[in-house]
VOPAGU-2260 file (C-alpha; in pm, 1 decimal, decimal comma):
REM VOPAGU-2260
SITE   aa  ch    i         X         Y         Z
SITE  MET   A    0    1191,3   -1624,5    -188,3
SITE  SER   A    1    1267,1   -1940,5       5,9
SITE  THR   A    2    1314,1   -2285,2    -135,8
SITE  ALA   A    3     945,0   -2366,2    -116,9
SITE  GLU   A    4     775,5   -2702,5    -116,0
SITE  ARG   A    5     724,2   -2801,3    -478,2
SITE  GLY   A    6     364,6   -2818,5    -596,3
SITE  ALA   A    7     221,8   -2648,0    -287,2
SITE  TRP   A    8     -95,6   -2446,9    -335,5
SITE  VAL   A    9     -92,9   -2104,3    -171,3
SITE  LEU   A   10    -357,8   -1835,2    -130,0
SITE  GLY   A   11    -292,9   -1460,6    -121,1
SITE  VAL   A   12    -540,3   -1196,8      -1,7
SITE  ASP   A   13    -509,0    -820,8     -48,3
SITE  SER   A   14    -767,9    -625,3     153,4
SITE  GLY   A   15    -784,7    -247,1     127,9
SITE  GLY   A   16   -1013,7      50,8     116,7
SITE  SER   A   17   -1125,6     -13,7    -241,1
SITE  GLY   A   18   -1214,2    -380,8    -191,3
SITE  LEU   A   19   -1055,4    -720,3    -164,8
SITE  ARG   A   20    -861,7    -947,3    -403,6
SITE  VAL   A   21    -793,6   -1317,6    -363,1
SITE  ALA   A   22    -549,9   -1520,1    -574,4
SITE  LEU   A   23    -447,1   -1883,7    -588,4
SITE  ALA   A   24    -102,8   -1990,7    -703,0
SITE  ARG   A   25     111,9   -2301,1    -715,0
SITE  VAL   A   26     471,5   -2296,2    -604,9
SITE  GLY   A   27     687,6   -2363,5    -908,9
SITE  ASP   A   28     890,3   -2679,5    -955,9
SITE  ASP   A   29    1200,8   -2460,7    -973,9
SITE  GLY   A   30    1136,9   -2331,6    -621,7
SITE  ALA   A   31    1109,3   -1976,5    -749,3
SITE  GLY   A   32     771,6   -1906,8    -590,7
SITE  PRO   A   33     436,1   -1833,3    -747,2
SITE  ARG   A   34     487,3   -1489,9    -902,2
SITE  HIS   A   35     435,2   -1622,4   -1257,8
SITE  ARG   A   36     230,0   -1929,3   -1166,8
SITE  ARG   A   37     -95,6   -1769,4   -1059,7
SITE  HIS   A   38    -394,9   -1990,5   -1134,4
SITE  GLY   A   39    -673,6   -1739,1   -1083,5
SITE  GLU   A   40    -793,7   -1426,9    -908,2
SITE  VAL   A   41   -1124,8   -1308,4    -764,6
SITE  VAL   A   42   -1198,7    -939,4    -703,6
SITE  GLU   A   43   -1457,9    -826,3    -447,4
SITE  ALA   A   44   -1558,1    -461,6    -476,9
SITE  GLU   A   45   -1684,8    -436,3    -118,3
SITE  ALA   A   46   -1423,6    -328,5     134,7
SITE  VAL   A   47   -1400,7    -530,4     455,5
SITE  ARG   A   48   -1583,1    -354,8     737,3
SITE  THR   A   49   -1407,5    -202,9    1036,5
SITE  GLY   A   50   -1591,8    -172,1    1367,2
SITE  PRO   A   51   -1523,1    -106,7    1736,1
SITE  ALA   A   52   -1325,0    -433,2    1759,5
SITE  GLY   A   53   -1114,4    -349,7    1454,5
SITE  ILE   A   54   -1122,9    -518,2    1113,8
SITE  ASP   A   55   -1426,6    -747,6    1097,6
SITE  ALA   A   56   -1296,2   -1106,1    1069,6
SITE  GLU   A   57   -1638,0   -1253,5     987,3
SITE  HIS   A   58   -1690,6   -1010,4     701,5
SITE  LEU   A   59   -1345,8   -1086,6     559,6
SITE  LEU   A   60   -1404,6   -1462,6     582,4
SITE  ALA   A   61   -1748,2   -1426,7     421,4
SITE  GLN   A   62   -1573,8   -1287,7     113,6
SITE  VAL   A   63   -1249,1   -1485,7     112,0
SITE  LEU   A   64   -1379,7   -1839,1     171,8
SITE  PRO   A   65   -1626,3   -1851,0    -122,2
SITE  ALA   A   66   -1363,9   -1691,5    -349,3
SITE  ALA   A   67   -1103,2   -1944,9    -236,2
SITE  GLY   A   68   -1350,2   -2229,1    -290,5
SITE  ALA   A   69   -1420,1   -2117,4    -646,1
SITE  LEU   A   70   -1048,4   -2082,5    -723,7
SITE  LEU   A   71    -965,7   -2423,5    -577,8
SITE  ALA   A   72   -1248,3   -2589,1    -770,8
SITE  GLY   A   73   -1126,1   -2428,4   -1092,0
SITE  ALA   A   74    -773,7   -2555,2   -1028,5
SITE  GLY   A   75    -886,7   -2904,1    -926,0
SITE  ALA   A   76    -727,8   -2863,9    -582,4
SITE  GLU   A   77    -874,8   -2970,5    -248,2
SITE  GLY   A   78    -706,9   -2718,0     -22,0
SITE  VAL   A   79    -411,5   -2487,1      29,8
SITE  ASP   A   80     -85,0   -2533,5     214,2
SITE  ALA   A   81     -44,2   -2170,2     319,7
SITE  VAL   A   82    -235,6   -1841,6     324,9
SITE  CYS   A   83    -114,5   -1483,2     354,9
SITE  VAL   A   84    -361,6   -1202,3     421,0
SITE  GLY   A   85    -237,6    -847,6     371,5
SITE  ALA   A   86    -479,5    -590,6     511,2
SITE  ALA   A   87    -486,0    -215,4     551,1
SITE  GLY   A   88    -493,8    -139,0     922,2
SITE  MET   A   89    -359,9    -480,2    1027,3
SITE  ALA   A   90     -96,1    -332,2    1256,0
SITE  THR   A   91    -340,9    -137,4    1472,2
SITE  LEU   A   92    -684,2    -287,4    1394,0
SITE  GLY   A   93    -601,1    -652,5    1323,8
SITE  GLY   A   94    -658,7    -809,3    1665,7
SITE  GLN   A   95    -975,2    -991,0    1558,9
SITE  LEU   A   96    -806,6   -1116,1    1241,5
SITE  ARG   A   97    -511,0   -1252,6    1437,4
SITE  ALA   A   98    -747,8   -1428,0    1677,1
SITE  GLU   A   99    -986,3   -1584,6    1424,6
SITE  LEU   A  100    -829,9   -1626,6    1080,5
SITE  PRO   A  101    -563,2   -1893,1    1147,3
SITE  GLY   A  102    -816,5   -2139,6    1288,6
SITE  ALA   A  103   -1072,7   -2066,5    1018,1
SITE  PHE   A  104    -821,6   -2117,2     737,2
SITE  ARG   A  105    -696,7   -2441,1     891,8
SITE  GLU   A  106   -1049,2   -2576,0     933,5
SITE  ARG   A  107   -1200,8   -2457,6     604,9
SITE  LEU   A  108    -904,3   -2465,2     364,8
SITE  GLY   A  109    -663,6   -2710,1     524,9
SITE  ALA   A  110    -394,1   -2443,6     558,4
SITE  ARG   A  111     -94,6   -2558,9     763,1
SITE  ARG   A  112      58,5   -2208,5     789,8
SITE  VAL   A  113     -98,7   -1862,3     791,0
SITE  ALA   A  114      62,8   -1518,2     774,9
SITE  LEU   A  115    -123,3   -1199,7     865,0
SITE  ALA   A  116      51,8    -891,9     730,7
SITE  ALA   A  117       8,5    -519,3     716,4
SITE  ASP   A  118     -59,0    -405,8     362,0
SITE  ALA   A  119     271,8    -218,0     369,4
SITE  VAL   A  120     451,6    -551,0     423,2
SITE  THR   A  121     279,5    -719,2     128,1
SITE  ALA   A  122     354,8    -407,4     -76,4
SITE  TYR   A  123     720,5    -444,4      24,7
SITE  ALA   A  124     729,4    -815,0     -63,0
SITE  GLY   A  125     563,6    -751,0    -397,9
SITE  ALA   A  126     797,9    -465,6    -483,3
SITE  LEU   A  127    1136,2    -599,7    -362,2
SITE  GLY   A  128    1083,5    -960,5    -256,1
SITE  VAL   A  129    1322,6   -1074,2      17,1
SITE  ARG   A  130    1594,8    -814,5     -26,2
SITE  PRO   A  131    1709,2    -536,5     208,6
SITE  GLY   A  132    1584,7    -191,8     122,9
SITE  ALA   A  133    1287,8      39,5     154,3
SITE  VAL   A  134     948,7      62,6     -11,1
SITE  VAL   A  135     733,5     372,7     -18,7
SITE  ALA   A  136     366,9     287,2     -63,4
SITE  GLY   A  137     179,7     595,9    -173,9
SITE  GLY   A  138    -186,3     644,4    -250,1
SITE  THR   A  139    -434,3     855,1     -60,1
SITE  GLY   A  140    -200,4     797,1     232,8
SITE  MET   A  141     174,4     738,5     250,7
SITE  ILE   A  142     389,3     495,8     445,7
SITE  ALA   A  143     752,1     387,5     414,4
SITE  LEU   A  144     874,8      49,2     529,8
SITE  GLY   A  145    1231,9     -73,1     536,5
SITE  THR   A  146    1421,9    -379,0     651,4
SITE  ASP   A  147    1772,6    -518,3     675,6
SITE  LEU   A  148    1603,7    -863,9     687,8
SITE  ARG   A  149    1648,5    -871,0    1066,1
SITE  ALA   A  150    1382,2    -619,4    1171,3
SITE  TRP   A  151    1136,3    -372,0    1021,9
SITE  ARG   A  152    1146,5       6,3    1034,5
SITE  ARG   A  153     836,9     210,7     961,1
SITE  ALA   A  154     790,4     581,0     893,1
SITE  ASP   A  155     460,3     765,8     869,2
SITE  GLY   A  156     134,4     598,3     770,0
SITE  TRP   A  157     -32,1     785,5    1057,2
SITE  GLY   A  158    -340,9     895,1     866,9
SITE  HIS   A  159    -441,9    1222,8     708,7
SITE  LEU   A  160    -484,2    1411,6    1038,9
SITE  LEU   A  161    -149,2    1317,0    1191,9
SITE  GLY   A  162      73,9    1236,0     897,4
SITE  ASP   A  163      70,5    1059,5     558,7
SITE  CYS   A  164     296,1    1347,5     459,2
SITE  GLY   A  165     343,5    1373,2      83,6
SITE  GLY   A  166      53,6    1136,7       9,5
SITE  GLY   A  167    -247,8    1206,2    -208,4
SITE  ALA   A  168    -467,2    1351,4      67,7
SITE  TRP   A  169    -174,9    1568,5     186,0
SITE  ILE   A  170    -119,6    1703,0    -167,8
SITE  GLY   A  171    -491,6    1754,4    -226,3
SITE  ARG   A  172    -538,2    1938,0     103,2
SITE  ALA   A  173    -243,2    2167,0      28,1
SITE  GLY   A  174    -387,9    2237,9    -317,1
SITE  LEU   A  175    -729,1    2323,5    -176,7
SITE  GLU   A  176    -571,7    2545,9      88,1
SITE  ALA   A  177    -393,8    2735,8    -191,2
SITE  ALA   A  178    -725,8    2764,4    -374,8
SITE  LEU   A  179    -895,4    2910,5     -66,6
SITE  ARG   A  180    -606,7    3151,4     -13,4
SITE  ALA   A  181    -657,6    3279,7    -368,0
SITE  HIS   A  182   -1032,6    3306,4    -304,9
SITE  ASP   A  183    -967,1    3514,1       9,1
SITE  GLY   A  184    -692,5    3728,2    -143,2
SITE  ARG   A  185    -429,8    3599,7     102,4
SITE  THR   A  186     -66,9    3543,7      15,0
SITE  GLY   A  187      29,4    3195,7    -101,9
SITE  GLY   A  188    -282,4    3150,9    -310,1
SITE  SER   A  189    -307,0    3007,4    -660,3
SITE  PRO   A  190    -568,6    3133,4    -907,8
SITE  ALA   A  191    -500,3    2823,3   -1119,8
SITE  LEU   A  192    -579,9    2590,6    -829,4
SITE  LEU   A  193    -884,6    2800,5    -741,2
SITE  ALA   A  194   -1018,8    2751,7   -1092,5
SITE  ARG   A  195    -953,9    2375,4   -1070,8
SITE  ALA   A  196   -1121,9    2352,6    -730,2
SITE  GLU   A  197   -1432,4    2533,1    -852,6
SITE  ALA   A  198   -1447,8    2308,7   -1159,0
SITE  VAL   A  199   -1436,6    1997,7    -939,2
SITE  PHE   A  200   -1628,7    2101,3    -627,5
SITE  GLY   A  201   -1826,9    2409,4    -722,2
SITE  PRO   A  202   -1799,2    2736,9    -528,2
SITE  VAL   A  203   -1516,0    2691,6    -281,3
SITE  ALA   A  204   -1713,9    2850,4       2,4
SITE  GLY   A  205   -1902,9    2521,1       9,4
SITE  LEU   A  206   -1590,5    2306,4      53,3
SITE  PRO   A  207   -1617,2    2266,6     432,8
SITE  GLY   A  208   -1961,8    2115,1     394,1
SITE  GLN   A  209   -1830,2    1870,0     136,4
SITE  LEU   A  210   -1534,1    1763,9     350,6
SITE  TYR   A  211   -1578,9    1785,4     724,6
SITE  PRO   A  212   -1890,4    1565,7     771,6
SITE  LYS   A  213   -1766,0    1284,1     545,2
SITE  ALA   A  214   -1605,4     963,8     667,0
SITE  GLU   A  215   -1432,0     938,1     328,7
SITE  ARG   A  216   -1266,4    1278,2     375,2
SITE  PRO   A  217    -914,2    1147,0     292,4
SITE  ALA   A  218   -1036,9    1011,1     -42,0
SITE  VAL   A  219   -1208,9    1341,2    -124,1
SITE  LEU   A  220    -889,4    1532,3     -46,8
SITE  GLY   A  221    -684,8    1281,7    -244,5
SITE  SER   A  222    -910,1    1322,8    -546,8
SITE  PHE   A  223    -770,9    1675,2    -586,9
SITE  ALA   A  224    -406,1    1562,2    -604,0
SITE  PRO   A  225    -422,9    1497,1    -983,3
SITE  GLU   A  226    -551,2    1853,2   -1026,9
SITE  VAL   A  227    -246,3    1984,7    -840,8
SITE  ALA   A  228     -22,0    1778,1   -1068,1
SITE  ALA   A  229    -205,8    1904,7   -1377,1
SITE  CYS   A  230    -152,6    2264,0   -1267,3
SITE  ALA   A  231     214,6    2196,1   -1204,1
SITE  ALA   A  232     254,0    2042,1   -1549,9
SITE  GLY   A  233      45,1    2281,2   -1755,4
SITE  GLY   A  234     234,0    2538,0   -1965,8
SITE  ALA   A  235     512,2    2688,0   -1758,3
SITE  GLY   A  236     366,6    2522,2   -1450,3
SITE  ASP   A  237     184,0    2698,3   -1169,3
SITE  PRO   A  238     453,7    2791,0    -915,4
SITE  VAL   A  239     231,5    2720,1    -614,5
SITE  ALA   A  240     137,8    2374,1    -745,4
SITE  LEU   A  241     502,6    2304,5    -826,3
SITE  GLY   A  242     598,8    2407,0    -473,7
SITE  ILE   A  243     339,4    2171,2    -323,3
SITE  LEU   A  244     477,5    1876,2    -518,9
SITE  GLU   A  245     835,8    1967,2    -432,1
SITE  ARG   A  246     742,6    1968,7     -61,7
SITE  ALA   A  247     561,4    1637,3    -106,1
SITE  ALA   A  248     873,0    1489,8    -266,1
SITE  GLU   A  249    1086,2    1602,3      28,1
SITE  GLU   A  250     842,7    1445,9     275,8
SITE  ILE   A  251     837,8    1115,6      87,8
SITE  ALA   A  252    1216,4    1109,3      58,6
SITE  ALA   A  253    1253,0    1188,1     430,4
SITE  SER   A  254    1036,0     886,5     516,9
SITE  ALA   A  255    1235,8     664,2     282,2
SITE  GLU   A  256    1560,3     786,8     440,4
SITE  ALA   A  257    1426,0     711,5     789,0
SITE  VAL   A  258    1367,7     342,7     712,0
SITE  CYS   A  259    1627,3     250,3     449,8
SITE  PRO   A  260    1914,6      29,5     570,4
SITE  ALA   A  261    2251,5     198,7     561,9
SITE  ALA   A  262    2412,7     -84,4     365,8
SITE  GLU   A  263    2568,9      -0,9      30,3
SITE  GLY   A  264    2345,4    -114,0    -255,1
SITE  ALA   A  265    2016,8    -107,5     -63,3
SITE  GLU   A  266    1721,2     -66,6    -297,0
SITE  VAL   A  267    1428,7     174,5    -280,5
SITE  ALA   A  268    1104,1     107,1    -467,4
SITE  LEU   A  269     796,7     322,6    -511,8
SITE  THR   A  270     458,4     156,2    -532,2
SITE  GLY   A  271      98,0     273,8    -538,8
SITE  GLY   A  272    -128,6     505,1    -732,5
SITE  LEU   A  273      30,4     823,8    -597,2
SITE  PHE   A  274     322,0     788,2    -835,4
SITE  ARG   A  275      91,7     791,1   -1136,2
SITE  LEU   A  276      88,8    1169,1   -1086,8
SITE  GLY   A  277     394,6    1153,4   -1310,9
SITE  GLU   A  278     693,5    1377,1   -1361,1
SITE  PRO   A  279     567,4    1681,7   -1166,4
SITE  LEU   A  280     609,7    1461,9    -854,8
SITE  LEU   A  281     864,0    1205,0    -973,0
SITE  ALA   A  282    1126,8    1452,7   -1093,9
SITE  PRO   A  283    1166,0    1631,6    -757,5
SITE  LEU   A  284    1132,8    1296,6    -577,7
SITE  ARG   A  285    1421,9    1142,4    -770,7
SITE  ALA   A  286    1632,6    1446,2    -687,7
SITE  ALA   A  287    1538,5    1433,3    -318,1
SITE  LEU   A  288    1613,7    1060,6    -293,8
SITE  ALA   A  289    1951,6    1109,5    -462,4
SITE  ARG   A  290    2041,3    1376,2    -205,3
SITE  ARG   A  291    1921,6    1183,3      98,5
SITE  LEU   A  292    2015,5     827,9      -4,8
SITE  PRO   A  293    2315,9     856,4    -237,0
SITE  ALA   A  294    2423,5     494,2    -171,7
SITE  ALA   A  295    2081,8     345,5    -251,5
SITE  SER   A  296    1940,9     245,6    -589,3
SITE  VAL   A  297    1588,0     344,4    -689,4
SITE  VAL   A  298    1440,4      43,1    -870,1
SITE  PRO   A  299    1103,5     -35,6   -1030,6
SITE  ALA   A  300     859,1    -226,1    -812,9
SITE  GLY   A  301     856,2    -590,9    -920,3
SITE  GLY   A  302     486,9    -636,8    -839,3
SITE  GLY   A  303     201,0    -526,4    -617,2
SITE  PRO   A  304      62,3    -622,5    -275,9
SITE  LEU   A  305    -121,8    -930,7    -403,2
SITE  ASP   A  306     204,3   -1058,4    -554,1
SITE  GLY   A  307     363,0    -993,4    -216,8
SITE  ALA   A  308      94,1   -1189,6     -31,3
SITE  LEU   A  309     150,3   -1489,0    -261,4
SITE  LEU   A  310     527,6   -1458,6    -218,5
SITE  ILE   A  311     499,0   -1459,9     161,2
SITE  ALA   A  312     256,3   -1754,9     151,0
SITE  ALA   A  313     499,3   -1949,4     -71,0
SITE  GLY   A  314     777,5   -1886,3     179,4
SITE  LEU   A  315     570,9   -2051,5     452,1
SITE  THR   A  316     580,2   -2383,9     264,9
SITE  GLY   A  317     956,5   -2439,8     279,3
SITE  GLY   A  318    1288,7   -2333,8     426,9
SITE  GLY   A  319    1514,7   -2045,9     337,0
SITE  ARG   A  320    1544,4   -1679,4     419,0
SITE  ASP   A  321    1222,6   -1496,5     491,6
SITE  LEU   A  322    1104,5   -1146,3     571,9
SITE  PRO   A  323    1121,6   -1063,3     944,6
SITE  HIS   A  324     827,6   -1175,2    1154,3
SITE  ASP   A  325     673,9    -906,5    1373,2
SITE  PRO   A  326     370,9    -920,8    1607,5
SITE  ALA   A  327     202,0    -625,3    1438,9
SITE  LEU   A  328     344,3    -612,0    1087,0
SITE  LEU   A  329     394,7    -978,4     987,8
SITE  HIS   A  330     234,0   -1222,1    1230,2
SITE  VAL   A  331     293,3   -1592,3    1165,3
SITE  PRO   A  332     132,1   -1807,9    1435,6
SITE  VAL   A  333     339,1   -2111,8    1536,3
């Protein structure tokens, strides 16, 4: 990243729906950043609460500060030079974090600089570092983020009711709709997906009761995405399941196209659990990206969001080129 201050200790935090991870790293003597110099990691299984005021800053601090203390004690360090927190929902629900975390980290950890980032930004930094391009982060949801290193462009990430097109919940919902169509005898149904749905959820007439009242509805929908992929891969492949994944690939590629810089040689990386669905999704996605972004290169993600948080924190300790600051996506208080 940047030419960072040698020997600086930095803290990275990755907060998402499945819990929270905290890592401590030391900026390398070669100025290359902390990607391979991590000194420890703590995993908290409890996700940070979200309330009427947004993401709960006190709850996040109650998990991060003890974890940071344990990591610092293990490394024989007294404090950190910089902290980067990447959190799901930061862009729209991070007001309390932006108000409270910088002061708390300065007071409790000695941090001179703090960055508060959307999880898509830390995913970008972990996947591509400080290079122009686009990153598609896919899991239950789906968001694409791109930059020319002057400004950010975002596509989708609007949640399972308004968007996240091509993501796990989107694929799972489409698969369950095809199952219900087969159950009803309507066109567009898939007996193979109906059988999978009944194996997972029981009689499909009971699906509304298992979905509509639940706050974790996106995760329940997303849990069916691997079943859609299995149907697409099995034997000759169920044509309805194959069609769902082909449409998902087009949606993902359209979001990548919307944010990718036009420059020749821009890179596109895919990150997140969605792409573990394998070739039934990846094959049509590669084809769609080649059609839409013929000048871009699809590259493997270099690391994950926690790597990205550490990379951003390391950049705060020295000069050099950095990812664009943004009030919602990458907030760095002066």
